[in-house]
Backbone of each chain as nested JSON, in Angstrom:
{
  "chains": [
    {"id": "A", "residues": [
      {"number": 1, "name": "MET", "atoms": {"N": [110.803, 110.741, 84.388], "CA": [110.254, 112.173, 84.623], "C": [110.044, 112.72, 83.594]}},
      {"number": 2, "name": "LEU", "atoms": {"N": [108.788, 113.39, 84.036], "CA": [108.184, 114.222, 82.74], "C": [108.011, 116.13, 83.179]}},
      {"number": 3, "name": "LEU", "atoms": {"N": [108.004, 116.347, 81.937], "CA": [108.007, 118.142, 82.299], "C": [106.583, 118.159, 82.476]}},
      {"number": 4, "name": "GLY", "atoms": {"N": [106.127, 119.324, 83.04], "CA": [104.849, 119.561, 83.332], "C": [104.787, 121.032, 83.545]}},
      {"number": 5, "name": "ARG", "atoms": {"N": [103.389, 121.622, 83.362], "CA": [102.922, 122.964, 83.993], "C": [101.654, 122.61, 84.94]}},
      {"number": 6, "name": "VAL", "atoms": {"N": [102.177, 123.244, 86.056], "CA": [101.024, 123.337, 87.354], "C": [99.822, 123.781, 86.874]}},
      {"number": 7, "name": "GLU", "atoms": {"N": [98.653, 123.507, 86.715], "CA": [97.344, 124.244, 86.497], "C": [96.219, 124.356, 87.333]}},
      {"number": 8, "name": "GLY", "atoms": {"N": [96.506, 123.905, 88.66], "CA": [95.585, 124.12, 89.723], "C": [95.602, 123.044, 90.594]}},
      {"number": 9, "name": "HIS", "atoms": {"N": [94.777, 123.175, 91.314], "CA": [94.497, 122.577, 92.831], "C": [93.438, 121.61, 93.027]}},
      {"number": 10, "name": "VAL", "atoms": {"N": [93.528, 120.666, 93.626], "CA": [92.559, 119.781, 93.943], "C": [92.345, 119.673, 95.527]}},
      {"number": 11, "name": "TRP", "atoms": {"N": [90.895, 119.746, 95.848], "CA": [90.594, 119.841, 96.99], "C": [89.373, 118.505, 97.334]}},
      {"number": 12, "name": "ALA", "atoms": {"N": [90.124, 117.436, 98.048], "CA": [89.247, 116.304, 98.154], "C": [89.081, 116.097, 99.648]}},
      {"number": 13, "name": "THR", "atoms": {"N": [88.17, 115.891, 100.29], "CA": [87.759, 115.681, 101.807], "C": [88.143, 114.206, 101.968]}},
      {"number": 14, "name": "ARG", "atoms": {"N": [87.221, 113.714, 101.056], "CA": [87.076, 111.634, 101.235], "C": [88.212, 111.428, 100.594]}},
      {"number": 15, "name": "LYS", "atoms": {"N": [88.972, 110.997, 101.051], "CA": [90.617, 110.508, 100.661], "C": [91.307, 109.506, 101.5]}},
      {"number": 16, "name": "LEU", "atoms": {"N": [92.344, 108.687, 100.843], "CA": [92.95, 108.31, 101.585], "C": [93.726, 108.795, 102.59]}},
      {"number": 17, "name": "ASP", "atoms": {"N": [93.893, 108.268, 103.871], "CA": [94.567, 109.086, 105.07], "C": [96.053, 109.321, 104.48]}},
      {"number": 18, "name": "VAL", "atoms": {"N": [96.813, 108.468, 103.908], "CA": [98.009, 109.096, 103.504], "C": [98.229, 110.098, 102.728]}},
      {"number": 19, "name": "PHE", "atoms": {"N": [97.232, 110.565, 102.3], "CA": [97.2, 111.682, 101.412], "C": [96.744, 112.969, 102.73]}},
      {"number": 20, "name": "MET", "atoms": {"N": [96.547, 113.019, 103.7], "CA": [96.408, 114.207, 104.774], "C": [97.346, 114.918, 104.886]}},
      {"number": 21, "name": "GLY", "atoms": {"N": [97.029, 116.389, 104.685], "CA": [98.069, 117.0, 104.47], "C": [99.0, 117.251, 103.593]}},
      {"number": 22, "name": "LYS", "atoms": {"N": [98.732, 116.709, 102.155], "CA": [99.438, 116.817, 101.088], "C": [98.806, 117.688, 99.908]}},
      {"number": 23, "name": "LYS", "atoms": {"N": [99.646, 118.417, 99.393], "CA": [98.913, 119.156, 98.549], "C": [98.916, 118.425, 97.394]}},
      {"number": 24, "name": "LEU", "atoms": {"N": [97.462, 118.498, 96.674], "CA": [97.672, 117.874, 95.339], "C": [97.37, 118.775, 94.16]}},
      {"number": 25, "name": "MET", "atoms": {"N": [98.048, 118.559, 93.056], "CA": [98.351, 119.672, 92.187], "C": [97.31, 118.969, 90.669]}},
      {"number": 26, "name": "VAL", "atoms": {"N": [97.242, 119.719, 89.844], "CA": [96.569, 119.306, 88.623], "C": [98.039, 119.852, 87.365]}},
      {"number": 27, "name": "VAL", "atoms": {"N": [98.319, 118.886, 86.934], "CA": [99.7, 119.106, 86.241], "C": [99.519, 118.538, 84.746]}},
      {"number": 28, "name": "GLN", "atoms": {"N": [99.65, 119.332, 83.964], "CA": [99.487, 119.087, 82.595], "C": [100.927, 118.859, 81.915]}},
      {"number": 29, "name": "PRO", "atoms": {"N": [101.03, 117.656, 81.484], "CA": [102.79, 116.949, 81.253], "C": [102.881, 117.643, 79.582]}},
      {"number": 30, "name": "LEU", "atoms": {"N": [104.322, 117.987, 79.48], "CA": [104.47, 119.126, 78.168], "C": [105.847, 118.279, 77.824]}},
      {"number": 31, "name": "ASN", "atoms": {"N": [105.983, 118.652, 76.049], "CA": [107.311, 117.891, 75.465], "C": [108.297, 119.058, 75.96]}},
      {"number": 32, "name": "GLU", "atoms": {"N": [109.514, 118.951, 75.22], "CA": [110.547, 120.064, 75.494], "C": [110.366, 121.531, 74.928]}},
      {"number": 33, "name": "GLY", "atoms": {"N": [109.59, 121.402, 74.134], "CA": [109.093, 122.634, 73.725], "C": [108.088, 123.513, 74.441]}},
      {"number": 34, "name": "LEU", "atoms": {"N": [107.658, 122.495, 75.255], "CA": [106.846, 123.364, 76.518], "C": [105.172, 123.241, 75.935]}},
      {"number": 35, "name": "GLU", "atoms": {"N": [105.181, 122.173, 75.013], "CA": [103.468, 122.061, 74.224], "C": [102.99, 121.038, 75.22]}},
      {"number": 36, "name": "ALA", "atoms": {"N": [101.702, 121.29, 75.266], "CA": [100.548, 120.115, 76.193], "C": [100.619, 118.705, 75.409]}},
      {"number": 37, "name": "VAL", "atoms": {"N": [101.159, 117.413, 76.257], "CA": [100.774, 116.586, 75.999], "C": [99.981, 115.402, 76.728]}},
      {"number": 38, "name": "SER", "atoms": {"N": [99.555, 114.789, 76.189], "CA": [98.429, 113.832, 76.647], "C": [97.556, 114.402, 77.811]}},
      {"number": 39, "name": "GLY", "atoms": {"N": [96.793, 113.743, 78.61], "CA": [95.879, 114.416, 79.485], "C": [96.522, 114.742, 80.807]}},
      {"number": 40, "name": "HIS", "atoms": {"N": [95.82, 115.021, 81.617], "CA": [96.142, 115.875, 83.095], "C": [96.884, 114.909, 83.854]}},
      {"number": 41, "name": "ILE", "atoms": {"N": [97.606, 114.708, 84.93], "CA": [97.959, 114.059, 85.77], "C": [97.771, 114.848, 87.167]}},
      {"number": 42, "name": "VAL", "atoms": {"N": [97.12, 114.4, 88.119], "CA": [97.052, 114.911, 89.796], "C": [98.185, 114.177, 90.219]}},
      {"number": 43, "name": "ALA", "atoms": {"N": [99.384, 114.991, 91.017], "CA": [100.284, 114.867, 91.663], "C": [100.265, 115.51, 92.929]}},
      {"number": 44, "name": "VAL", "atoms": {"N": [101.008, 114.797, 93.728], "CA": [101.397, 115.242, 95.053], "C": [102.636, 116.169, 95.073]}},
      {"number": 45, "name": "ASP", "atoms": {"N": [102.502, 117.5, 95.737], "CA": [103.494, 118.266, 95.512], "C": [104.692, 118.224, 96.662]}},
      {"number": 46, "name": "THR", "atoms": {"N": [105.711, 118.138, 96.358], "CA": [107.055, 118.165, 97.53], "C": [107.81, 119.274, 97.494]}},
      {"number": 47, "name": "VAL", "atoms": {"N": [107.589, 120.243, 96.386], "CA": [108.673, 121.242, 96.454], "C": [107.858, 122.808, 96.609]}},
      {"number": 48, "name": "ASP", "atoms": {"N": [106.431, 122.51, 97.175], "CA": [105.819, 123.704, 97.026], "C": [105.955, 124.599, 95.802]}},
      {"number": 49, "name": "ALA", "atoms": {"N": [105.541, 123.754, 94.683], "CA": [105.155, 124.626, 93.327], "C": [103.93, 125.32, 93.094]}},
      {"number": 50, "name": "GLY", "atoms": {"N": [103.954, 126.265, 92.644], "CA": [102.697, 127.164, 92.634], "C": [102.124, 127.272, 91.312]}},
      {"number": 51, "name": "ILE", "atoms": {"N": [100.962, 127.796, 91.031], "CA": [100.318, 127.36, 89.793], "C": [101.058, 128.319, 88.687]}},
      {"number": 52, "name": "GLY", "atoms": {"N": [100.9, 127.774, 87.687], "CA": [101.672, 128.199, 86.462], "C": [103.077, 128.052, 86.274]}},
      {"number": 53, "name": "ASP", "atoms": {"N": [103.732, 127.099, 87.469], "CA": [105.019, 126.723, 87.097], "C": [105.169, 125.568, 86.658]}},
      {"number": 54, "name": "ILE", "atoms": {"N": [106.103, 125.559, 85.838], "CA": [106.731, 124.396, 84.872], "C": [107.586, 123.516, 86.149]}},
      {"number": 55, "name": "VAL", "atoms": {"N": [107.377, 122.189, 86.122], "CA": [107.819, 121.451, 87.079], "C": [108.4, 120.07, 86.67]}},
      {"number": 56, "name": "CYS", "atoms": {"N": [109.274, 119.408, 87.231], "CA": [109.692, 118.041, 87.09], "C": [108.76, 117.156, 87.641]}},
      {"number": 57, "name": "LEU", "atoms": {"N": [108.083, 116.168, 86.89], "CA": [107.08, 115.243, 87.88], "C": [107.682, 113.938, 87.688]}},
      {"number": 58, "name": "ALA", "atoms": {"N": [107.889, 113.089, 88.36], "CA": [108.147, 111.97, 88.867], "C": [106.942, 110.758, 88.734]}},
      {"number": 59, "name": "THR", "atoms": {"N": [106.966, 110.054, 87.971], "CA": [105.649, 109.212, 87.968], "C": [106.213, 107.603, 88.493]}},
      {"number": 60, "name": "SER", "atoms": {"N": [105.403, 106.919, 88.449], "CA": [105.306, 105.608, 88.886], "C": [106.131, 105.303, 90.329]}},
      {"number": 61, "name": "LYS", "atoms": {"N": [106.748, 104.256, 90.77], "CA": [107.25, 103.808, 92.068], "C": [107.918, 105.199, 92.461]}},
      {"number": 62, "name": "GLU", "atoms": {"N": [108.86, 105.726, 91.786], "CA": [109.753, 106.615, 92.508], "C": [109.198, 107.982, 93.053]}},
      {"number": 63, "name": "ALA", "atoms": {"N": [107.907, 108.318, 92.807], "CA": [107.225, 109.169, 93.014], "C": [107.084, 109.406, 94.635]}},
      {"number": 64, "name": "ALA", "atoms": {"N": [107.232, 108.227, 95.284], "CA": [106.978, 107.974, 96.651], "C": [108.103, 108.294, 97.428]}},
      {"number": 65, "name": "VAL", "atoms": {"N": [109.254, 108.33, 96.589], "CA": [110.951, 108.775, 97.372], "C": [110.82, 109.902, 98.004]}},
      {"number": 66, "name": "PRO", "atoms": {"N": [110.569, 111.168, 97.816], "CA": [110.144, 112.417, 98.346], "C": [109.622, 112.337, 99.627]}},
      {"number": 67, "name": "MET", "atoms": {"N": [108.74, 111.558, 99.9], "CA": [107.833, 111.458, 101.084], "C": [108.139, 110.97, 102.057]}},
      {"number": 68, "name": "ALA", "atoms": {"N": [108.097, 111.777, 103.269], "CA": [108.592, 111.356, 104.512], "C": [108.212, 110.063, 105.116]}},
      {"number": 69, "name": "GLU", "atoms": {"N": [107.314, 109.349, 104.495], "CA": [106.937, 107.958, 105.106], "C": [107.865, 107.159, 104.302]}},
      {"number": 70, "name": "LYS", "atoms": {"N": [107.91, 105.787, 104.641], "CA": [108.249, 105.03, 104.24], "C": [108.3, 104.877, 102.46]}},
      {"number": 71, "name": "LEU", "atoms": {"N": [107.146, 104.668, 102.332], "CA": [106.447, 104.116, 100.68], "C": [105.229, 104.368, 101.227]}},
      {"number": 72, "name": "ILE", "atoms": {"N": [104.403, 105.572, 100.203], "CA": [103.216, 105.528, 100.282], "C": [102.248, 105.525, 99.016]}},
      {"number": 73, "name": "PRO", "atoms": {"N": [101.165, 105.095, 98.8], "CA": [100.644, 104.684, 97.448], "C": [100.454, 105.899, 96.542]}},
      {"number": 74, "name": "VAL", "atoms": {"N": [101.323, 106.49, 95.87], "CA": [101.535, 107.665, 94.97], "C": [102.073, 107.447, 93.726]}},
      {"number": 75, "name": "ASP", "atoms": {"N": [101.323, 107.63, 92.556], "CA": [102.088, 107.461, 91.573], "C": [102.581, 108.966, 90.903]}},
      {"number": 76, "name": "ALA", "atoms": {"N": [102.288, 109.733, 91.246], "CA": [102.819, 111.041, 90.607], "C": [103.225, 112.212, 91.649]}},
      {"number": 77, "name": "ALA", "atoms": {"N": [104.278, 112.71, 91.693], "CA": [104.969, 113.771, 92.452], "C": [105.593, 114.889, 91.83]}},
      {"number": 78, "name": "ILE", "atoms": {"N": [105.466, 115.882, 92.05], "CA": [105.965, 117.503, 91.649], "C": [107.246, 117.258, 92.514]}},
      {"number": 79, "name": "VAL", "atoms": {"N": [108.631, 116.799, 91.882], "CA": [109.901, 116.786, 92.472], "C": [110.762, 117.716, 92.318]}},
      {"number": 80, "name": "GLY", "atoms": {"N": [110.514, 118.792, 91.35], "CA": [111.194, 119.952, 91.025], "C": [110.754, 121.491, 90.594]}},
      {"number": 81, "name": "VAL", "atoms": {"N": [110.952, 122.412, 90.754], "CA": [110.37, 123.367, 89.899], "C": [111.78, 123.876, 88.787]}},
      {"number": 82, "name": "VAL", "atoms": {"N": [111.217, 123.741, 87.59], "CA": [112.288, 124.231, 86.202], "C": [112.231, 125.954, 86.094]}},
      {"number": 83, "name": "ASP", "atoms": {"N": [113.469, 125.956, 86.448], "CA": [114.14, 127.302, 85.866], "C": [113.936, 127.63, 84.613]}},
      {"number": 84, "name": "ARG", "atoms": {"N": [114.475, 126.894, 83.751], "CA": [114.366, 127.068, 82.368], "C": [114.848, 125.99, 81.706]}},
      {"number": 85, "name": "VAL", "atoms": {"N": [114.527, 125.707, 80.58], "CA": [114.686, 124.605, 79.324], "C": [115.347, 125.073, 78.324]}},
      {"number": 86, "name": "ASP", "atoms": {"N": [116.654, 124.544, 77.896], "CA": [117.823, 125.126, 77.146], "C": [117.558, 123.802, 76.413]}},
      {"number": 87, "name": "ARG", "atoms": {"N": [116.995, 124.386, 74.642], "CA": [117.004, 123.936, 73.658], "C": [118.286, 123.798, 72.636]}}
    ]},
    {"id": "B", "residues": [
      {"number": 1, "name": "MET", "atoms": {"N": [98.231, 110.267, 89.585], "CA": [96.757, 110.128, 89.67], "C": [96.144, 110.577, 88.3]}},
      {"number": 2, "name": "ILE", "atoms": {"N": [94.945, 110.46, 88.023], "CA": [94.634, 111.178, 87.006], "C": [92.676, 111.177, 87.651]}},
      {"number": 3, "name": "LEU", "atoms": {"N": [92.253, 112.576, 86.855], "CA": [90.988, 112.571, 87.193], "C": [89.917, 112.159, 86.349]}},
      {"number": 4, "name": "CYS", "atoms": {"N": [89.231, 111.296, 87.266], "CA": [88.143, 110.517, 86.201], "C": [86.617, 110.894, 87.201]}},
      {"number": 5, "name": "LYS", "atoms": {"N": [85.635, 110.943, 86.034], "CA": [84.3, 110.743, 86.749], "C": [83.749, 109.254, 87.078]}},
      {"number": 6, "name": "VAL", "atoms": {"N": [83.051, 109.011, 87.966], "CA": [82.179, 108.12, 87.974], "C": [81.271, 107.729, 87.243]}},
      {"number": 7, "name": "THR", "atoms": {"N": [81.059, 106.757, 86.361], "CA": [79.874, 106.794, 85.582], "C": [79.068, 105.79, 85.712]}},
      {"number": 8, "name": "GLY", "atoms": {"N": [79.638, 104.87, 86.834], "CA": [78.344, 103.849, 86.992], "C": [79.228, 102.652, 87.853]}},
      {"number": 9, "name": "SER", "atoms": {"N": [78.43, 101.803, 88.717], "CA": [79.139, 100.689, 89.273], "C": [79.048, 99.482, 88.711]}},
      {"number": 10, "name": "VAL", "atoms": {"N": [79.619, 98.564, 89.025], "CA": [79.711, 97.021, 88.098], "C": [78.943, 95.857, 89.516]}},
      {"number": 11, "name": "VAL", "atoms": {"N": [78.347, 95.363, 89.006], "CA": [77.753, 94.418, 90.074], "C": [78.384, 92.963, 89.386]}},
      {"number": 12, "name": "SER", "atoms": {"N": [78.877, 92.209, 90.148], "CA": [79.283, 90.831, 89.762], "C": [79.231, 90.206, 90.95]}},
      {"number": 13, "name": "THR", "atoms": {"N": [78.807, 89.151, 90.63], "CA": [78.433, 88.039, 91.662], "C": [79.666, 86.924, 91.574]}},
      {"number": 14, "name": "LYS", "atoms": {"N": [79.82, 86.354, 90.224], "CA": [80.8, 85.37, 90.043], "C": [81.978, 86.203, 89.984]}},
      {"number": 15, "name": "LYS", "atoms": {"N": [82.849, 86.538, 90.58], "CA": [84.533, 86.948, 90.543], "C": [85.382, 86.614, 91.013]}},
      {"number": 16, "name": "ASP", "atoms": {"N": [86.655, 86.925, 91.125], "CA": [87.665, 86.716, 91.726], "C": [87.29, 86.773, 93.225]}},
      {"number": 17, "name": "GLU", "atoms": {"N": [87.656, 85.88, 94.184], "CA": [87.382, 85.842, 95.553], "C": [87.909, 87.174, 96.196]}},
      {"number": 18, "name": "HIS", "atoms": {"N": [89.467, 87.729, 95.679], "CA": [89.918, 88.715, 96.245], "C": [89.397, 90.007, 96.058]}},
      {"number": 19, "name": "PHE", "atoms": {"N": [88.178, 89.889, 95.074], "CA": [87.424, 91.515, 95.217], "C": [86.389, 91.555, 96.058]}},
      {"number": 20, "name": "GLN", "atoms": {"N": [86.183, 90.781, 97.138], "CA": [85.386, 90.724, 98.035], "C": [85.729, 91.862, 98.763]}},
      {"number": 21, "name": "GLY", "atoms": {"N": [84.679, 92.4, 99.504], "CA": [84.537, 93.942, 99.91], "C": [84.846, 94.782, 99.496]}},
      {"number": 22, "name": "TYR", "atoms": {"N": [85.127, 95.069, 98.165], "CA": [85.103, 96.099, 97.289], "C": [84.484, 96.383, 96.133]}},
      {"number": 23, "name": "LYS", "atoms": {"N": [84.215, 97.718, 96.032], "CA": [82.858, 98.068, 94.834], "C": [83.765, 98.111, 93.781]}},
      {"number": 24, "name": "ILE", "atoms": {"N": [83.066, 97.746, 92.532], "CA": [83.651, 97.781, 91.377], "C": [83.057, 98.887, 90.421]}},
      {"number": 25, "name": "MET", "atoms": {"N": [83.81, 100.181, 90.314], "CA": [83.239, 101.237, 89.582], "C": [83.583, 101.301, 88.328]}},
      {"number": 26, "name": "SER", "atoms": {"N": [82.638, 101.992, 87.315], "CA": [83.376, 102.359, 85.912], "C": [83.537, 103.876, 86.006]}},
      {"number": 27, "name": "VAL", "atoms": {"N": [84.728, 104.037, 85.571], "CA": [85.329, 105.438, 85.576], "C": [85.776, 106.027, 84.024]}},
      {"number": 28, "name": "THR", "atoms": {"N": [85.531, 107.106, 84.12], "CA": [86.105, 107.817, 82.362], "C": [87.075, 108.997, 82.91]}},
      {"number": 29, "name": "PRO", "atoms": {"N": [88.091, 108.882, 82.318], "CA": [89.022, 109.93, 82.652], "C": [88.33, 111.538, 81.739]}},
      {"number": 30, "name": "ILE", "atoms": {"N": [88.687, 112.24, 82.477], "CA": [87.906, 113.721, 82.42], "C": [89.232, 114.575, 82.37]}},
      {"number": 31, "name": "ARG", "atoms": {"N": [88.798, 115.774, 81.37], "CA": [89.742, 116.954, 81.662], "C": [89.483, 117.967, 82.887]}},
      {"number": 32, "name": "PRO", "atoms": {"N": [90.468, 118.991, 83.584], "CA": [89.814, 119.547, 84.466], "C": [88.696, 120.695, 84.247]}},
      {"number": 33, "name": "ASP", "atoms": {"N": [88.018, 120.682, 82.803], "CA": [87.132, 121.178, 82.842], "C": [85.554, 120.417, 82.564]}},
      {"number": 34, "name": "GLY", "atoms": {"N": [85.821, 119.041, 82.996], "CA": [84.672, 118.08, 83.178], "C": [84.644, 117.302, 81.892]}},
      {"number": 35, "name": "SER", "atoms": {"N": [85.191, 117.415, 80.541], "CA": [84.805, 116.851, 79.554], "C": [85.764, 115.592, 79.417]}},
      {"number": 36, "name": "PHE", "atoms": {"N": [84.907, 114.728, 78.957], "CA": [85.741, 113.393, 78.724], "C": [86.001, 113.339, 77.764]}},
      {"number": 37, "name": "PHE", "atoms": {"N": [87.609, 112.134, 77.928], "CA": [88.527, 111.952, 77.022], "C": [88.911, 110.384, 77.561]}},
      {"number": 38, "name": "GLY", "atoms": {"N": [89.009, 109.837, 76.05], "CA": [89.964, 108.432, 76.559], "C": [88.736, 107.547, 76.665]}},
      {"number": 39, "name": "LYS", "atoms": {"N": [89.179, 106.529, 76.701], "CA": [88.13, 105.27, 76.977], "C": [87.806, 104.661, 78.722]}},
      {"number": 40, "name": "PRO", "atoms": {"N": [86.857, 104.538, 78.73], "CA": [86.059, 104.32, 80.603], "C": [87.01, 102.967, 80.629]}},
      {"number": 41, "name": "PHE", "atoms": {"N": [87.3, 102.858, 81.77], "CA": [87.738, 101.383, 82.419], "C": [87.417, 101.675, 83.683]}},
      {"number": 42, "name": "LEU", "atoms": {"N": [87.442, 99.982, 84.647], "CA": [86.937, 99.839, 85.746], "C": [88.349, 100.133, 87.028]}},
      {"number": 43, "name": "ALA", "atoms": {"N": [87.777, 100.111, 87.89], "CA": [88.368, 100.574, 89.333], "C": [87.795, 100.027, 90.446]}},
      {"number": 44, "name": "ILE", "atoms": {"N": [88.383, 99.789, 91.371], "CA": [88.039, 99.14, 92.696], "C": [88.068, 100.606, 93.463]}},
      {"number": 45, "name": "ASP", "atoms": {"N": [86.827, 100.436, 94.275], "CA": [86.852, 101.909, 95.313], "C": [87.493, 101.858, 96.718]}},
      {"number": 46, "name": "ALA", "atoms": {"N": [88.602, 102.495, 96.841], "CA": [88.561, 102.604, 98.392], "C": [88.207, 104.101, 98.905]}},
      {"number": 47, "name": "THR", "atoms": {"N": [87.31, 104.79, 98.774], "CA": [86.841, 106.139, 99.418], "C": [85.505, 106.08, 99.265]}},
      {"number": 48, "name": "SER", "atoms": {"N": [84.632, 104.992, 99.105], "CA": [82.897, 104.816, 98.772], "C": [82.813, 106.079, 98.168]}},
      {"number": 49, "name": "SER", "atoms": {"N": [83.288, 106.185, 96.793], "CA": [82.561, 107.157, 95.741], "C": [81.037, 106.749, 95.334]}},
      {"number": 50, "name": "GLY", "atoms": {"N": [80.526, 107.706, 94.761], "CA": [79.259, 107.268, 94.115], "C": [79.185, 107.639, 92.553]}},
      {"number": 51, "name": "LYS", "atoms": {"N": [78.085, 107.443, 91.974], "CA": [77.774, 107.519, 90.45], "C": [78.134, 109.155, 90.178]}},
      {"number": 52, "name": "GLY", "atoms": {"N": [78.662, 109.637, 89.407], "CA": [78.672, 111.373, 89.026], "C": [80.033, 112.011, 89.894]}},
      {"number": 53, "name": "ASP", "atoms": {"N": [80.388, 111.254, 90.867], "CA": [81.345, 112.009, 91.617], "C": [82.586, 111.841, 90.888]}},
      {"number": 54, "name": "THR", "atoms": {"N": [83.471, 113.558, 90.734], "CA": [85.045, 113.17, 90.318], "C": [85.757, 112.725, 91.419]}},
      {"number": 55, "name": "VAL", "atoms": {"N": [86.804, 111.904, 90.686], "CA": [87.74, 111.024, 91.391], "C": [88.829, 111.118, 91.307]}},
      {"number": 56, "name": "LEU", "atoms": {"N": [90.016, 110.808, 92.161], "CA": [91.223, 110.766, 92.121], "C": [91.517, 108.835, 91.732]}},
      {"number": 57, "name": "VAL", "atoms": {"N": [91.804, 108.899, 90.672], "CA": [92.276, 107.126, 90.335], "C": [93.748, 107.049, 90.204]}},
      {"number": 58, "name": "ILE", "atoms": {"N": [94.39, 106.093, 91.02], "CA": [95.704, 105.436, 91.007], "C": [95.716, 104.453, 89.928]}},
      {"number": 59, "name": "LYS", "atoms": {"N": [96.482, 104.741, 88.772], "CA": [96.824, 103.223, 88.088], "C": [98.143, 102.826, 88.219]}},
      {"number": 60, "name": "ASP", "atoms": {"N": [98.151, 102.172, 89.304], "CA": [99.578, 101.249, 89.74], "C": [99.428, 100.578, 90.383]}},
      {"number": 61, "name": "GLY", "atoms": {"N": [99.471, 99.064, 90.136], "CA": [99.393, 97.7, 90.782], "C": [100.074, 98.258, 92.085]}},
      {"number": 62, "name": "GLY", "atoms": {"N": [101.265, 98.417, 92.512], "CA": [102.262, 98.296, 93.43], "C": [101.313, 99.715, 94.621]}},
      {"number": 63, "name": "SER", "atoms": {"N": [100.517, 100.493, 94.088], "CA": [100.152, 101.523, 94.859], "C": [98.6, 100.437, 95.439]}},
      {"number": 64, "name": "LEU", "atoms": {"N": [97.876, 100.01, 94.725], "CA": [96.944, 99.212, 94.847], "C": [97.053, 98.183, 95.988]}},
      {"number": 65, "name": "GLN", "atoms": {"N": [98.18, 97.636, 96.102], "CA": [98.911, 96.399, 96.759], "C": [98.928, 96.918, 98.029]}},
      {"number": 66, "name": "MET", "atoms": {"N": [99.546, 98.584, 98.188], "CA": [99.791, 98.945, 99.445], "C": [98.641, 99.488, 100.095]}},
      {"number": 67, "name": "ILE", "atoms": {"N": [97.703, 99.919, 99.216], "CA": [96.307, 100.579, 99.803], "C": [95.285, 99.648, 100.218]}},
      {"number": 68, "name": "THR", "atoms": {"N": [95.156, 98.256, 99.855], "CA": [94.475, 96.92, 100.05], "C": [94.94, 96.197, 101.026]}},
      {"number": 69, "name": "GLY", "atoms": {"N": [96.375, 95.957, 100.877], "CA": [97.355, 95.231, 102.021], "C": [97.153, 94.027, 101.558]}},
      {"number": 70, "name": "SER", "atoms": {"N": [96.614, 93.879, 100.147], "CA": [96.587, 92.527, 99.695], "C": [97.366, 92.637, 98.252]}},
      {"number": 71, "name": "LYS", "atoms": {"N": [97.996, 91.439, 97.851], "CA": [98.915, 91.062, 96.656], "C": [98.211, 90.548, 95.623]}},
      {"number": 72, "name": "LYS", "atoms": {"N": [96.882, 89.908, 96.136], "CA": [96.041, 89.08, 95.319], "C": [95.105, 89.737, 94.317]}},
      {"number": 73, "name": "ILE", "atoms": {"N": [94.76, 91.001, 94.355], "CA": [93.611, 91.657, 94.026], "C": [94.05, 91.506, 92.277]}},
      {"number": 74, "name": "PRO", "atoms": {"N": [93.24, 91.004, 91.273], "CA": [93.795, 91.135, 89.961], "C": [93.213, 92.588, 88.918]}},
      {"number": 75, "name": "GLU", "atoms": {"N": [94.082, 93.441, 89.901], "CA": [93.474, 94.75, 89.223], "C": [94.326, 95.729, 89.455]}},
      {"number": 76, "name": "ASN", "atoms": {"N": [94.685, 96.804, 88.718], "CA": [96.141, 97.907, 88.887], "C": [94.842, 99.509, 89.245]}},
      {"number": 77, "name": "ALA", "atoms": {"N": [93.987, 99.294, 88.996], "CA": [92.889, 100.898, 89.197], "C": [92.205, 100.988, 90.543]}},
      {"number": 78, "name": "ILE", "atoms": {"N": [92.759, 102.106, 91.309], "CA": [92.085, 101.945, 92.543], "C": [91.517, 104.047, 92.839]}},
      {"number": 79, "name": "ILE", "atoms": {"N": [90.368, 104.027, 93.304], "CA": [90.034, 104.967, 93.387], "C": [90.551, 105.512, 94.795]}},
      {"number": 80, "name": "ALA", "atoms": {"N": [91.376, 106.466, 94.922], "CA": [91.792, 107.302, 96.045], "C": [91.431, 108.279, 96.532]}},
      {"number": 81, "name": "GLY", "atoms": {"N": [90.334, 108.942, 96.075], "CA": [89.738, 110.074, 96.57], "C": [88.699, 110.954, 96.02]}},
      {"number": 82, "name": "VAL", "atoms": {"N": [87.915, 111.453, 96.531], "CA": [86.71, 112.303, 95.952], "C": [87.208, 113.599, 95.79]}},
      {"number": 83, "name": "VAL", "atoms": {"N": [86.864, 114.351, 94.766], "CA": [87.2, 115.478, 94.554], "C": [86.386, 116.662, 94.789]}},
      {"number": 84, "name": "ASP", "atoms": {"N": [86.338, 117.511, 95.615], "CA": [85.339, 118.114, 96.055], "C": [85.174, 119.214, 95.134]}},
      {"number": 85, "name": "ASN", "atoms": {"N": [86.632, 120.227, 94.723], "CA": [86.991, 121.095, 94.308], "C": [88.024, 121.357, 93.376]}},
      {"number": 86, "name": "LEU", "atoms": {"N": [88.003, 121.727, 92.161], "CA": [89.005, 122.254, 91.584], "C": [89.204, 123.546, 91.174]}},
      {"number": 87, "name": "GLU", "atoms": {"N": [90.563, 124.014, 91.418], "CA": [90.651, 125.203, 90.935], "C": [91.913, 125.35, 89.8]}},
      {"number": 88, "name": "ILE", "atoms": {"N": [91.276, 125.793, 88.583], "CA": [92.189, 125.774, 87.725], "C": [92.497, 127.186, 87.38]}},
      {"number": 89, "name": "ALA", "atoms": {"N": [93.808, 127.669, 87.472], "CA": [94.13, 129.191, 86.956], "C": [94.898, 129.159, 85.604]}},
      {"number": 90, "name": "VAL", "atoms": {"N": [95.479, 128.123, 85.238], "CA": [96.225, 128.49, 83.751], "C": [95.404, 127.931, 82.993]}},
      {"number": 91, "name": "SER", "atoms": {"N": [95.043, 128.065, 82.05], "CA": [94.343, 127.456, 80.596], "C": [95.375, 127.094, 79.778]}},
      {"number": 92, "name": "GLY", "atoms": {"N": [95.938, 125.522, 79.769], "CA": [96.614, 124.959, 78.791], "C": [96.053, 124.07, 77.671]}},
      {"number": 93, "name": "GLY", "atoms": {"N": [94.994, 123.662, 78.006], "CA": [94.545, 123.138, 76.76], "C": [95.162, 121.601, 76.201]}},
      {"number": 94, "name": "GLN", "atoms": {"N": [95.185, 121.309, 74.89], "CA": [95.923, 120.208, 74.971], "C": [95.552, 119.895, 73.195]}}
    ]}
  ]
}
């Protein structure tokens, strides 16, 4: 999992059917000091995160686990909203 | 998924037979502001995108197999959506 900051929404009309009704968010991956690292990722939101929230981002196969369907082709999902990072 | 811009399409006659029926597009990763970063790569297209479109690209072989229903396509990047609009409310930068 990665830490990330939700920076925006994505609207896409032409997309795979499995993404219908799913919220797609632009997330900037962060390090533990909440500084930006690497490029932005578009993730499916499973916890109703809002713009500006710091979130946990599951990448790869595990991203599909919170979805209701058995397995959907998704490689990144927001799986938690972070209240605080203690260092 | 990552945001990419379609920069062209690839025409190939002599190719692995399992690519049959899929367009191969050249895509370059972009930041939400539209600027390019990173190297361009090739992805097969599941959404009939066109040159200049901003697209969502999944770089995961397992997801590609699920979307195409084939385990034999020798590729791990697939275009899964065409972006209509982006709303960026936090300027993160990198």
